Each structure stands twice: as C-alpha cells, then as structure tokens.
C-alpha positions, -999 to +999 in steps of 0.1 A: -590+253+359-593+221+376-560+207+391-533+192+365-517+162+362-484+156+351-463+134+322-468+099+339-508+099+336-515+073+305-548+070+282-575+053+289-577+013+273-587+015+239-619-006+231-611-030+205-638-032+179-644-065+160-660-076+126-665-106+109-659-133+088-615-134+086-610-148+061-633-130+035-625-101+041-587-104+046-587-114+008-610-086-007-586-064+017-555-078-006-573-080-033-583-042-034-548-030-023-527-053-047-551-039-078-545+001-063-503-010-056-503-022-088-518+002-109-502+035-089-468+029-076-439+050-084-398+051-085-371+025-068-368+032-031-369-005-011-404-017-004-417-013+030-424-042+050-448-038+079-457-054+107-487-073+095-466-089+065-492-109+044-512-080+041-487-058+039-470-078+011-497-078-013-506-043-005-467-027-009-453-052-031-439-030-058-411+001-049-420+031-028-411+066-029-420+068+009-396+099+025-377+083+055-392+097+090-427+087+075-411+048+064-392+049+102-419+067+128-456+064+111-473+033+115-483+014+083-519+018+071-520-021+066-513-025+107-534-026+133-538+002+157-515-001+188-527+031+211-499+019+237-476+018+213-481+047+189-497+084+192-525+094+165-519+126+148-545+145+129-538+170+097-558+200+105-560+212+069-581+244+071-619+247+063-619+212+059-639+196+087-606+198+114-625+216+138-658+198+135-634+166+147-615+186+177-644+196+195-660+161+189-627+141+205-627+169+230-665+164+240-657+127+242-629+139+267-599+128+246-565+149+260-558+166+226-526+186+221-535+214+200-532+256+206-551+261+234-525+239+258-492+267+252-526+296+261-508+317+288-537+325+305-536+288+321-500+291+335-485+258+320-464+274+284-437+277+306-434+241+323-398+219+315-425+191+312-455+176+301-487+189+321-520+176+316-547+197+323-584+208+318-586+244+307-623+255+312-640+240+344-668+217+342-658+212+303-647+179+310-619+180+283-584+181+286-553+192+264-513+193+272-491+220+280-475+227+240-492+241+210-485+218+180-500+233+152-471+254+144-432+246+139-415+264+171-445+247+191-437+215+180-398+216+183-411+227+222-433+196+228-402+174+210-377+188+236-406+180+267-409+145+251-450+148+244-452+116+221-426+098+246-450+104+280-476+086+257-502+113+277-519+128+243-550+108+227-548+131+196-520+159+186-534+182+162-509+202+134-511+221+107-479+208+098-479+170+090-445+167+075-423+187+099-446+175+127-438+138+119-402+138+111-394+160+143-422+145+174-419+107+167-391+081+164-389+039+154-398+031+193-428+055+193-446+058+166-475+079+149-509+068+135-521+097+109-554+106+102-569+140+084-605+151+069-602+160+031-618+185+013-620+193-026-594+215-032-618+244-051-645+238-021-617+242+006-601+273-010-633+292-021-645+287+016-611+299+029-616+330+005-650+336+013-643+331+054-613+354+052-631+387+036-651+390+066-629+370+096-613+402+115-608+377+142-587+356+125-547+370+121-548+358+086-579+384+077-574+398+044-590+433+046-587+438+009-600+408+001-634+427+012-646+434-023-630+414-044-645+385-066-636+355-065-623+355-102-601+387-094-588+371-061-582+332-079-559+357-105-538+369-076-501+370-080-494+357-044-520+328-050-513+306-022-517+271-044-515+238-040-517+239-004-520+200+007-490+188-014-472+214-004-476+205+034-474+169+026-434+170+013-430+199+040-422+227+014-431+266+022-455+287+005-433+305-020-415+277-027-423+254-065-436+222-064-441+198-091-454+163-105-421+147-080-436+164-050-471+147-062-459+117-064-440+117-026-474+128-014-492+103-025-471+075-016-473+095+022-511+091+023-516+056+005-489+042+032-493+062+060-526+082+066-562+072+074-581+089+051-614+105+061-636+129+038-656+163+048-685+152+025-686+113+042-684+130+074-704+102+094-681+076+079-647+088+084-653+097+121-663+059+124-631+052+110-613+074+132-632+057+159-623+022+150-585+039+147-583+055+181-602+026+201-635+051+211-661+030+224-689+040+204-713+024+225-706+046+257-734+069+267-705+098+264-697+087+228-736+086+220-741+120+234-714+135+214-720+122+182-756+131+187-745+163+196-725+164+169-749+153+145-734+120+135-763+104+148-800+112+152-811+115+187-819+082+204-805+062+174-776+045+160-784+061+126-761+085+110-784+119+108-760+134+081-737+118+054-716+148+053-711+182+063-718+213+046-708+222+011-717+257+000-721+270+034-687+260+052-681+231+071-702+235+097-732+240+088-745+208+095-735+202+125-729+217+160-692+215+155-683+249+156-693+286+167-713+303+140-674+321+134-660+298+119-687+289+093-694+312+066-722+310+040-713+314+004-716+302-031-707+269-042-689+265-077-693+233-098-667+222-127-675+246-161-680+277-137-652+302-144-645+309-107-641+263-102-619+264-133-598+293-125-594+280-086-587+246-103-562+259-125-538+272-097-539+239-080-536+216-104-515+185-077-540+192-051-567+183-077-550+151-088-541+142-051-577+147-041-590+122-067-563+098-058-577+101-020-613+094-033-596+062-043-583+057-012-614+065+005-634+039-006-600+015-008-596+016+030-626+006+043-622-031+042-589-031+059-600-007+087-630-027+094-603-059+094-576-042+123-592-065+151-594-102+130-578-124+150-543-132+133-535-164+153-564-180+129-547-210+110-572-213+086-580-172+077-541-172+076-538-202+051-567-180+029-546-150+035-511-169+023-531-183-010-546-150-022-515-130-013-490-154-030-517-158-059-518-120-064-482-113-059-472-135-090-501-113-112-486-111-145-480-077-159-511-067-181-531-094-163-568-084-160-582-082-125-615-073-131-608-029-130-602-026-166-628+008-175-616+008-215-637+016-239-654-011-257-635-003-291-597-004-271-608-040-252-621-054-280-594-042-311-564-045-293-548-076-278-537-079-243-501-080-235-508-118-218-529-130-248-514-161-265-497-145-298-523-153-329-515-158-365-510-129-391-545-130-403-554-125-369-539-099-354-509-075-364-482-053-347-491-021-341-457+002-329-474+033-315-447+055-330-442+086-299-421+112-319-382+121-306-386+092-288-364+066-308-392+058-332-376+066-366-338+042-357-361+013-342-382+013-378-346+017-398-335-014-381-365-033-390-364-028-427-323-036-424-337-071-409-362-069-444-393-059-426-424-050-440-435-022-425-469+004-430-455+038-423-457+071-439-437+060-464-461+036-489-482+070-492-450+088-510-463+093-546-425+090-558-427+056-554-451+044-584-479+019-573-508+008-581-532+026-562-563+005-567-553-026-550-531-029-513-497-039-528-461-042-514-431-015-530-395-014-523-390+020-523-351+013-520-328-006-545-297-007-514-325-016-487-338-048-481-370-027-463-404-026-479-438-014-473-469-010-480-485+011-504-507+028-480-499+063-455-510+052-416-497+080-405-527+106-406-557+105-402-572+109-437-543+085-445-558+053-422-595+060-435-581+059-472-562+025-461-593+013-444-617+017-476-590+003-500-591-025-478-560-023-458-558-054-433-594-068-450-585-073-482-579-107-492-557-120-501-533-093-480-502-083-485-475-099-463-471-071-434-446-073-405-457-042-387-477-013-387-462+021-374-483+053-367-483+082-341-521+084-343-532+056-317-564+062-308-580+065-344-556+038-358-567+016-334-606+019-340-605+025-380-581-002-389-585-031-360-615-050-352-622-077-328-618-103-355-578-084-368-565-072-336-533-050-332-506-060-307-492-028-290-456-018-284-439+017-281-411+034-272-411+058-239-392+091-232-392+112-205-419+140-220-393+168-207-364+154-226-386+142-256-403+180-256-366+202-254-358+172-282-385+184-307-377+225-302-339+220-313-354+195-340-379+224-355-354+251-352-334+237-378-354+204-396-368+231-424-376+197-447-408+195-416-441+202-423-436+209-389-410+232-392-404+264-370-388+296-385-400+314-356-383+291-329-352+293-351-334+319-327-353+312-295-341+301-265-353+273-245-364+295-221-382+319-235-400+290-258-408+267-224-424+296-207-460+286-222-477+259-243-469+259-279-495+238-287-483+208-283-497+197-239-494+162-229-491+145-258-490+110-249-521+114-228-542+129-254-537+104-284-539+078-258-576+088-247-585+107-279-586+144-272-572+170-293-553+202-277-584+219-269-600+197-250-595+199-213-580+169-197-586+153-161-571+132-141-600+101-155-579+108-190-549+099-171-562+067-151-574+055-187-539+059-207-524+043-175-544+014-181-544+013-219-505+008-214-509-017-185-531-037-204-525-032-239-489-022-246-450-042-245-435-005-231-398+000-242-381+030-230-355+048-254-331+056-218-331+013-225-326+010-258-309-022-262-327-040-237-359-023-251-350-033-286-345-071-269-377-074-257-395-061-289-373-090-311-388-116-287-421-099-290-418-102-329-406-132-331-369-122-343-342-144-345-311-127-326-291-157-338-292-150-371-263-132-388-280-103-408-301-097-380-273-093-353-256-070-377-290-048-382-291-051-341-255-040-338-257-015-363-291+008-352-282+001-310-247+011-307-260+050-304-287+039-283-311+051-307-322+083-310-302+094-279-297+123-256-271+149-263-244+129-247-251+105-267-246+118-299-213+121-313-215+149-343-241+169-355-263+149-378-272+177-411-296+154-428-330+137-419-323+103-433-294+095-421-306+091-382-328+120-374-313+129-340-284+156-331-268+171-307-285+198-281-280+208-245-299+190-221-324+211-199-307+210-162-330+193-134-353+225-118-343+250-140-373+277-151-375+260-179-378+225-167-403+235-141-425+253-168-424+223-194-432+200-161-464+215-155-474+220-195-466+184-199-479+175-163-503+143-168-474+129-195-449+132-168-472+112-146-476+085-172-442+082-180-436+070-142-463+045-146-442+035-179-412+031-157-429+011-135-452-013-162-412-017-181-401-033-145-432-051-142-430-069-179-392-081-170-406-109-163-424-117-197-388-115-215-352-129-207-338-098-206 
C-alpha cells in the first residue's frame, strides 16, 4: 500500500472540451428540450431556475415534481459542469455496466468513493477524517476511506464531510436518493450520472448471475434449479427497482404511478443518462462532464483496454456492451466472475412478458430514458460554448422567447398521429370553419360529467347526434337524415341516428350522416367511440373538432362500480356486483382497464398496451382536444361555451348554465345532495370515495396505470390551454 494523502488533496484540473456552431447548437438544444418539457411535465410545484437561465427557461418552462433535496443540492442537466464546485455521483444499477464504468475511471486515475475504501484490510476505515489512498501498490488508482454504496457508509461519509472535502472525482452508490439528500448541500452540489439497461435484460441477467455467484452475499442457492418463469412468479420478486431507488423506497414498500412521475422528473432534470447498449457514446458524455482529457496517453490506453476504441485508433471499437451474455462480454472491464452467459429474451417470449409484467413502472421509465438519451446529446456537447458571445445570446434569446410562447396544440414537428386522425380532426389552434366543413365532436367519457353537459346543451336548444335519435320509440323516417324533437318539455333536438356504437356509426355513415346534402342543422356529435367515429364519420373534407370532460380514472372507476350496482336499466348492469365490496371488486381487472388510452388509440381490452400507445394518446389530446375537467366543471363549461360560440349573456343560456353547473356536474359524493333514484334526472348518486393509498386505490391505480398517466398529462394541457380562453 502506498503512502496516503489527507483531505486537503485536490482533484486534477479538468480539461475543457469545446464544440462548434454555438447559436445553431443552442437553438436545437432549446427546441428539443422545450418539446420534451411541453409533452411530459406534471403537477404544480414551482419551476426550477438553473444557472444557464435561457436554456433552463426553455427546458423547464413548465411545472415540476422535483424533490426538494434534488432541487437544491443537485446541478441541473442544463448547467455546464463546474468540477471545482460540484462532485459527481454515479448511480450503480446492478448488472447495467456500472462495474465497467468504475474500473474504467480507476484505470484513468480518478479518485473514487466506493466499497473498497472502507475495507478494514487497508487500515483507514476507522479514521476520523477523509483519507485518499492507493489500495494496491503499482495500480496507480486512488480511493477515499468511506463506503458510499450503502446507507451506513453514506452517513459516515456525511459525518466526515466527503463532498465538502473536494477530494473525490466520482462517488459510486446504489442508494441515489439517500446519498443525494445526505451528502450534498447548496454550496457543494452534486452532478448525477448513471448507466441504464432494459429492465427485462437487467433482471434476467441478475437471476442467472445469482444462480451461480457463490462468492456474492446475495447468492441464492434456491434459485440454482429454477426456470425463469418459476423465478418471475415468486411472491417476493423484486419489482420496479429503478423507480423504487430513485424515490428512496425500500424493498417491500409499494410504488405507484406517483412515484414514477417523481422518478421521471428526477432523471429528466438531474441525471446525465447513459445506456449500457450505447456504452461508447455514454462514456464520451460522462468524460465531458468529468473533465476527462480523452486525448491523453493514459485515457487513450484505458479506453483501448476497455474496448471503447480500437488499438492505435480513436474510432470506437464497439457500440454496446454484451446483451445476452452479461454486461462485460464485449469489454475488458471486469473479471469473469461478474459476467454470466445466459439466454436473451425478446418481447413476446413468455419469460420477457412475465418479467416485464412485474416491472411496469421501470418499463415506462426506461422508455422515457431512451428519449432523454437522444435529447441530451446536444446539450452535453454545448456545455462549453462561450456564453458571453453576444450574437449567440441574441439567437438563443429569440428562439427561447418563441418557444416559451408556443401555443397549446401547436405543431412542433413531432406529430406521430395516424393520417386518418391527423387529417380528419381539426387541430386545437386551427381557425374555426363553417358548419359545412367541420362539426364539434364531444368525446363522452363515461361517469365524467358528459351526461350533465349534454343536458345543459339540450336545455339551450342544441341539436345533438348521440344515442337518443336511434331509439325506435321516436317515430322517424329512417330513409333519410332528419331532426326529431324527443321531448315536449325540452327544446333540445336530436338527429335520427345512434352514433354511440360502432354498428350505429356505420349505419349513420351509410345513410349519409354528415355527407347528405342538404344536411339538417347539427350542433355537435357526442360519442364514446372516439377512434371509430373519427375515422368513419369525419374526413379531410369535413373535420371533427374535439372536446371532452376528463375525470381521474380511479374516481371514474369507483363511480362506475357503484352506479352499476344499482342501474338495473343499463345493459351493462352487473347483478353480481350488487353485494360486492369496493375492495373485493378492485382486486382485479373487471374487463375495462385503461379505457381512455384504449379508445384513443383503438385497442380493445385483449390487446397489450405499450408506452408508445400512451405517447400517441397524449399527442392526440395535446393537438386535437379542448380539454375540460370534471373537478373544474364550471370553468370547463365556460371554455366549451367559447369553443361552441354560446352567448353566455343570453337569459335562457344563463338559466341553463346555472341549473346544470350548480352541482359541479356528475360530481363526487361530497357534491351530491341526495341519492338519485332515476337515471333520467342526473345519472349520478351518492357513494363513498376511495381513500388515497388504500388497497383498493393501489390496485385500481395498477389496473388503470396508463389512464392515470394520461390524466396527469391532461391536467397539464388544461393549464396550458388557459391562454386560449378568457377564463
């Protein structure tokens, strides 16, 4: 063991790396991150303002769910690295390339904090100050005398002032939330990095490794003869590892979509993300952040030794580390003990699907990280641009201002909508057309206030196309499209079609609905069948213009359960639910999971939903819908009235608005004044709420996971669209 140095030892001065075309790069960076921020932000915490104000204002222009410690103690992704003022931390996710990264930076001579430093063999584990030492003579790499991979070691590092000593180039830990909160402060910030791997590949690699790794404390001899399917169905299967670690929850604690939202925001704003399958590019980015001089002889030799460049060349030799055979199969990064050859599973394999089903939050998070990896390239390459260049600052300012004022529903060049949706439905911010060119289309989401809204417009004398006009009891000439007045005491009218079922929609189309000339007056179409109606009834020549009332999916599901316990008049009435408790009913999927996302993308309950489906649903809502919220019913009604051209100063309209908004729509139990006994009055009734965090709430949140994520996005769109209305 070589002589030690005390805590006054300083890290070597980083080499600044520079890339060109400042203004153009910054403009592209701003655009990419503005789009990212615009389509995927949540909740109502105060936005973070980073040191690079222009870039941060574009990237973080919307609201944030960033945890307080991360807000105050960690450097923002959009801030250029400051090696003298911050200490980097690498989150070591097991079987994801972390050992490779650790040994690479050991090779480069970086001073690291990890498990080795507290090994009693080296005699520094009881020191009362930070000590930098070389654990192996002749190896020329250094560690500090704390173990930052575990919580007790992190607390000891905090007590000794590890970060404040500025002795360490890179801290390795498996406890990112705990380390971030405990080690850093506002004057000594952290810079987080991590290598990520597909959750199924990571989990299966861990299983096969721990079948054989007798030298590991976590070795599982009982797994030795198990199949992957047997292991994946174990009751105590470790699930959603990444989300759990990012939010600081222990194994055994429940995690849900709220935790996913927090985890995504933490990664988005505070992590330089790398991918195990893109190791060369990931290490290049980490080197920029860490100030590594890649042109030095030592760096070149280390990167060659670890397979990151070809011998005597600077061209990368590999683009990824091993997939099916473990993280080290294509590098020289670790010894043979830490790699294990094993089968590679792909989507559709029973093993893949079983593991993915046990890690639903991590699957969504990883998909998001893939997007971040692409978006972060430009910002990392722009870290060392000259911020004092006035011409570039003017370009940045201009682009940032334009993008900050991007109107809701604007086309930012990222649309991935199917052509029939793109062409058949008007964009939110498209100018209104005459009645011959477009018709308002209300997407009626069940138990979300839609029945109340339609009755309000009937009260105003509107003509609707919904299910009423298809009722045989209303005598009508079915050979043509016509208007009928179903009620003697109500001015509302309907078209003699039923557009609430696929059969009815097809019949209406065949009879000339929306195409017949002349066509009877029609104020709006109302249907649950979003995609089928949009692609069947509407066309590029006659667009639908969308609006909808949204409700939290769990509240909606609970309302439907209690409703169908009693609604004997409904075709969907469930007699077996009559005596069932909410807790029992919520234990499993009863045949209607993620209803909103499925309707928007056109997938039935037998089809598997993916994160791509969720992103498509979000894009449809963003670009095509004027959104309302059942929990903001009065304001939503006002927006819809503006959208539909309703004169709110008219006495009759005022009376109808007052009558149908006084209860807040098809409201929660607290807003209902009495049990409604007939369906024709309000279609609502008093019932208990489900308690947040209860077993029923947790179960329903898992069943309706994609819908909850969509609803969180709808809340954001609702706020964004405020500028379109004088609300």
